C-alpha positions in Angstrom: 0.0 0.0 0.0 2.8 2.3 0.9 4.6 1.5 -2.4 1.4 2.4 -4.4 1.1 5.7 -2.5 4.7 6.5 -3.2 4.2 5.8 -6.9 1.2 8.1 -7.1 3.2 10.8 -5.3 6.0 10.6 -7.8 3.6 10.4 -10.7 2.2 13.8 -9.7 5.8 15.1 -9.5 6.4 13.9 -13.0 3.1 15.5 -14.3 4.0 18.8 -12.8 7.6 18.5 -14.2 6.3 17.8 -17.7 3.8 20.6 -17.6 6.3 23.1 -16.3 8.9 22.1 -18.9 6.6 21.7 -21.9 7.8 24.8 -23.8 11.4 23.8 -23.1 11.0 20.3 -24.4 8.9 21.2 -27.4 11.2 24.0 -28.4 14.1 21.6 -28.5 12.0 19.2 -30.6 10.9 22.0 -33.0 14.6 23.0 -33.6 15.7 19.5 -34.5 12.8 17.8 -36.4 13.0 17.2 -40.1 10.5 19.3 -42.0 10.3 19.4 -45.8 9.7 23.0 -47.0 7.3 21.8 -49.7 5.2 19.9 -47.1 1.7 21.4 -47.2 1.2 20.2 -43.6 4.5 21.4 -42.1 2.7 23.6 -39.6 0.6 20.6 -38.5 3.7 18.7 -37.7 4.4 21.1 -34.8 0.8 21.1 -33.8 0.7 17.3 -33.7 3.9 17.4 -31.6 2.0 19.4 -29.0 -0.9 16.9 -29.2 1.5 14.0 -28.7 3.1 15.7 -25.6 -0.4 16.3 -24.1 -1.2 12.6 -24.6 2.0 11.7 -22.7 0.9 13.9 -19.8 -2.6 12.4 -19.9 -1.1 8.9 -19.6 0.1 9.7 -16.1 -3.1 11.6 -15.3 -5.0 8.4 -16.1 -7.3 10.3 -18.6 -5.9 8.9 -21.9 -8.2 6.7 -23.9 -7.0 4.4 -26.6 -9.5 5.9 -29.1 -7.9 9.4 -28.7 -4.4 8.0 -29.4 -5.6 6.1 -32.5 -7.5 9.2 -33.7 -4.4 11.3 -33.6 -2.3 8.5 -35.2 -4.8 8.2 -38.1 -4.9 11.9 -38.6 -1.1 12.1 -38.8 -1.1 9.1 -41.2 -3.6 10.9 -43.5 -1.6 14.1 -43.5 1.7 12.2 -44.3 0.0 10.4 -47.2 -1.4 13.7 -48.7 1.9 15.4 -48.2 3.6 12.6 -50.2 6.6 12.8 -47.8 8.8 9.9 -46.8 7.3 8.1 -43.8 10.8 7.8 -42.5 10.8 11.5 -41.7 7.7 11.0 -39.6 9.2 8.1 -37.6 12.4 10.1 -37.1 10.5 13.0 -35.6 8.4 10.7 -33.4 11.5 9.0 -32.0 13.2 12.4 -31.6 10.4 13.5 -29.3 10.5 10.3 -27.4 14.3 10.6 -26.8 14.0 14.3 -25.6 11.3 13.4 -23.1 13.1 10.2 -21.8 16.4 12.0 -21.6 15.0 15.0 -19.6 12.6 13.2 -17.2 15.6 12.4 -15.0 15.6 16.1 -14.1 12.4 15.5 -12.1 14.6 13.9 -9.4 12.4 10.9 -9.1 13.9 7.7 -7.6 15.2 5.3 -10.2 12.8 2.5 -9.5 9.9 4.7 -10.3 11.4 6.7 -13.1 12.1 3.4 -15.0 8.4 2.4 -14.8 7.4 5.8 -16.1 9.9 5.6 -18.9 8.5 2.2 -19.9 5.0 3.7 -20.0 6.3 6.6 -22.2 7.9 4.1 -24.6 4.8 1.9 -24.8 2.8 5.1 -25.6 5.1 6.1 -28.4 5.3 2.5 -29.8 1.5 2.2 -29.8 1.1 5.5 -31.5 3.8 4.7 -34.2 2.2 1.3 -34.8 -1.3 2.7 -35.5 0.1 5.6 -37.6 2.3 3.4 -39.8 -0.3 0.7 -40.2 -2.9 3.3 -41.3 -0.3 4.9 -43.6 0.5 1.6 -45.2 -3.1 0.6 -45.7 -3.9 4.0 -47.2 -0.9 3.7 -49.5 -2.0 0.2 -50.6 -5.5 1.5 -51.4 -4.0 4.3 -53.6 -1.8 1.8 -55.4 -4.7 -0.6 -56.0 -6.9 2.2 -57.3 -4.1 3.3 -59.7 -3.5 -0.3 -60.8 -7.2 -0.8 -61.3 -7.4 2.4 -63.4 -4.4 1.3 -65.5 -5.9 -2.1 -66.0 -9.3 -0.8 -67.0 -7.7 1.8 -69.3 -5.5 -0.9 -70.8 -8.5 -3.2 -71.4 -10.4 -0.3 -73.1 -7.4 0.4 -75.4 -7.2 -3.3 -76.3 -10.9 -3.4 -77.0 -10.7 -0.4 -79.3 -7.7 -1.9 -81.0 -9.6 -5.1 -81.5 -12.6 -3.3 -83.0 -10.5 -1.2 -85.3 -8.0 -3.8 -86.4 -10.2 -6.9 -86.6 -11.8 -6.1 -89.9 -8.5 -5.1 -91.4 -6.8 -8.3 -90.2 -9.5 -10.5 -91.6 -9.2 -8.7 -94.9 -5.5 -9.6 -95.0 -6.2 -13.2 -93.8 -8.7 -14.1 -96.5 -6.4 -13.6 -99.5 -3.4 -14.9 -97.4 -5.3 -18.2 -96.8 -5.9 -18.5 -100.6 -2.3 -17.8 -101.4 -1.1 -20.4 -98.8 -3.5 -23.0 -100.2 -2.3 -22.5 -103.8 1.3 -22.5 -102.7 0.8 -25.9 -101.1 -0.7 -27.2 -104.3 2.3 -25.9 -106.2 4.6 -27.7 -103.8 2.7 -30.9 -104.2 2.6 -30.7 -108.0 6.1 -29.3 -108.4 8.2 -30.7 -105.5 11.5 -29.7 -107.2 10.5 -26.1 -108.0 12.9 -23.7 -106.3 11.9 -21.2 -103.6 8.4 -22.6 -103.0 9.6 -23.8 -99.5 10.8 -20.3 -98.7 7.5 -18.8 -99.9 5.7 -21.3 -97.7 7.8 -20.4 -94.7 7.3 -16.7 -95.1 3.6 -17.1 -95.6 3.4 -19.1 -92.3 5.4 -16.4 -90.6 2.9 -13.7 -91.9 0.0 -15.8 -90.8 1.6 -16.2 -87.3 2.0 -12.4 -87.0 -1.6 -11.9 -88.0 -2.7 -14.4 -85.4 -0.6 -12.6 -82.7 -2.2 -9.3 -83.6 -5.7 -10.8 -83.3 -4.8 -12.2 -79.9 -4.1 -8.8 -78.4 -7.7 -7.9 -78.6 -9.0 -11.2 -77.2 -10.1 -11.3 -73.5 -10.3 -15.1 -73.5 -7.3 -17.1 -74.6 -8.7 -20.4 -73.4 -11.0 -21.3 -76.2 -8.9 -24.1 -77.7 -9.2 -27.7 -76.6 -6.4 -29.1 -74.5 -4.6 -32.3 -75.2 -1.5 -34.3 -74.2 1.5 -33.0 -76.1 4.9 -34.4 -76.7 7.1 -31.4 -76.1 10.0 -32.9 -78.0 7.9 -33.6 -81.1 6.5 -30.1 -81.0 9.9 -28.5 -80.6 11.3 -30.6 -83.5 8.4 -29.2 -85.6 9.2 -25.7 -84.6 12.9 -26.3 -85.5 11.8 -27.4 -89.0 9.6 -24.3 -89.4 12.5 -22.0 -88.4 15.2 -24.0 -90.1 16.0 -21.3 -92.8 16.4 -18.6 -90.1 18.5 -21.0 -87.9 20.9 -21.7 -90.8 21.0 -18.1 -92.0 22.0 -16.9 -88.5 24.4 -19.8 -87.8 22.6 -20.8 -84.6 23.4 -24.1 -82.9 20.2 -25.6 -81.4 20.6 -27.9 -78.4 17.5 -29.8 -77.1 18.0 -31.6 -73.8 14.9 -33.5 -72.6 13.4 -36.9 -72.1 11.4 -38.1 -75.2 8.4 -38.8 -72.9 8.2 -35.3 -71.5 4.5 -34.4 -72.0 2.2 -31.7 -70.9 -1.5 -31.1 -71.2 -2.3 -27.8 -73.0 -3.6 -26.2 -76.2 -1.3 -27.6 -78.9 -1.8 -24.6 -81.3 -1.3 -22.2 -78.5 1.9 -23.8 -77.2 3.2 -24.0 -80.8 2.7 -20.3 -81.2 4.6 -19.7 -77.9 7.6 -21.9 -78.9 7.7 -20.3 -82.4 7.7 -16.8 -81.0 10.5 -17.7 -78.5 12.5 -19.4 -81.2 12.2 -16.4 -83.5 13.0 -13.9 -80.7 16.1 -15.9 -79.7 17.4 -16.1 -83.3 16.9 -12.4 -83.8 18.8 -11.7 -80.5 21.6 -14.0 -81.6 22.1 -12.2 -84.9 23.8 -9.4 -83.0 26.3 -11.7 -81.3 29.6 -13.1 -82.4 30.0 -16.9 -82.7 29.2 -19.2 -81.0 25.4 -18.6 -81.1 23.5 -21.1 -79.1 19.8 -21.7 -78.5 19.2 -24.2 -75.7 16.0 -26.0 -74.7 16.0 -27.8 -71.4 13.1 -29.4 -69.5 12.9 -30.5 -65.8 10.3 -32.1 -63.7 10.0 -30.8 -60.2 7.7 -31.8 -57.3 4.8 -29.6 -58.4 5.8 -28.3 -61.8 7.0 -29.2 -65.3 9.4 -26.5 -66.6 10.5 -25.8 -70.1 13.5 -23.4 -70.4 14.4 -21.8 -73.7 17.7 -20.0 -73.4 20.1 -18.1 -75.8 23.5 -16.6 -75.2 22.7 -13.3 -77.0 22.9 -9.8 -75.4 21.4 -9.5 -72.0 18.0 -7.8 -71.4 18.4 -4.8 -69.1 17.2 -5.6 -65.6 14.8 -2.6 -65.6 13.1 -4.0 -68.7 12.6 -7.5 -67.5 9.3 -6.7 -65.8 8.0 -4.8 -68.9 8.8 -7.3 -71.7 5.5 -9.1 -71.2 3.4 -5.9 -71.4 1.6 -5.3 -74.7 3.3 -3.0 -77.2 6.6 -2.9 -75.2 9.5 -3.9 -77.5 13.3 -3.6 -77.6 13.4 -4.2 -81.3 13.6 -1.3 -83.8 10.8 -2.8 -85.9 9.1 -4.9 -83.2 5.4 -4.8 -82.5 5.6 -5.6 -78.8 2.8 -8.1 -78.8 4.6 -11.4 -79.1 5.6 -12.0 -75.5 2.4 -10.5 -74.2 0.4 -13.1 -76.3 2.8 -15.9 -75.2 2.2 -15.0 -71.5 -1.5 -15.0 -71.9 -1.6 -18.3 -73.7 0.5 -20.0 -71.0 -1.7 -18.5 -68.2 -4.8 -19.7 -70.0 -3.4 -23.2 -69.7 -2.9 -22.8 -66.0 0.9 -22.0 -66.3 3.1 -19.0 -66.0 6.1 -17.5 -67.7 9.1 -15.6 -66.5 12.5 -14.4 -67.8 15.9 -14.2 -66.3 18.8 -12.5 -68.2 22.5 -11.9 -67.6 25.6 -11.5 -69.7 25.8 -15.3 -70.2 22.2 -16.4 -70.9 18.7 -15.1 -71.4 16.2 -17.7 -70.3 12.5 -17.8 -70.7 10.9 -20.4 -68.4 7.5 -21.8 -68.9 5.9 -23.5 -65.9 3.0 -25.9 -66.0 1.4 -27.7 -63.0 2.7 -31.3 -62.6 -0.6 -33.2 -63.3 
């Protein structure tokens, strides 16, 4: 009982000491805090400092409610967000105030066993305030980011929809005569198998048809319309190698395929064929700017939950700041590129329950395609 009475006595001493030295402590704090001159709430920083100091006094008076503390913490968080100022400055100023109070309360000449308890209460008060302020600031920041991302996503969808509406009729106008030309060229190959250049014409027509298909894909919201089937990846890659044979030879590229013959996945065959073809063409294009040796490697692995196909080339590295953007539509590093190929590839793989990523350094650029291990 006597100990409790002593604690109450010294608590009153501390309250009186804090009230009498309020101007002294706050002036020291005002002279050392970090305030950005462009901060529209810079005057509120000092005002909030006074509010914080009052809350500390009210702790020892027993009149501080948690709701009041949270209200001030939320107010400060809102102001920091609107000011668009580093939250680190806020935390610095808060801890500066804490240190000034803790360092100076020893001047109240209170016995050490009581002053330590009072300091613990002050620290708890500041920690609680900082927790609520930073949590609120983080949540508000995340809401702003989500709103911006949602806006960008909707704006992007609108642009793709408009692109689809405008381009669809033009693309179909191209495809109709192209289909006829491809058909007649195949007849010529069948009837005149030894006639020169028909195979080159056939290859280029297939390339043109592939590009048109890519362009149409950019305006589609659903990439999952094609039926899935069990696919031998090795057979499909060998087919792609034949399709790109002329480009491989022309660029002097060495193709290395390392996989088990029975490596199979379940996906849309036409979709996966388009993905492999695009990655082959991109790799060959990248290798053209490199000295020998030029290597295109395909490697597959089976992990616990995934089957992974890795297509790598030893061409120039993709800059790290571009890696996150290369799968975005209309982003391209090529002078004459359309920027739709990798976007379509990513969407096709995702529509088949997989995902794609890219890692690039001075030695290798690797596109990895991941499918669930069924």
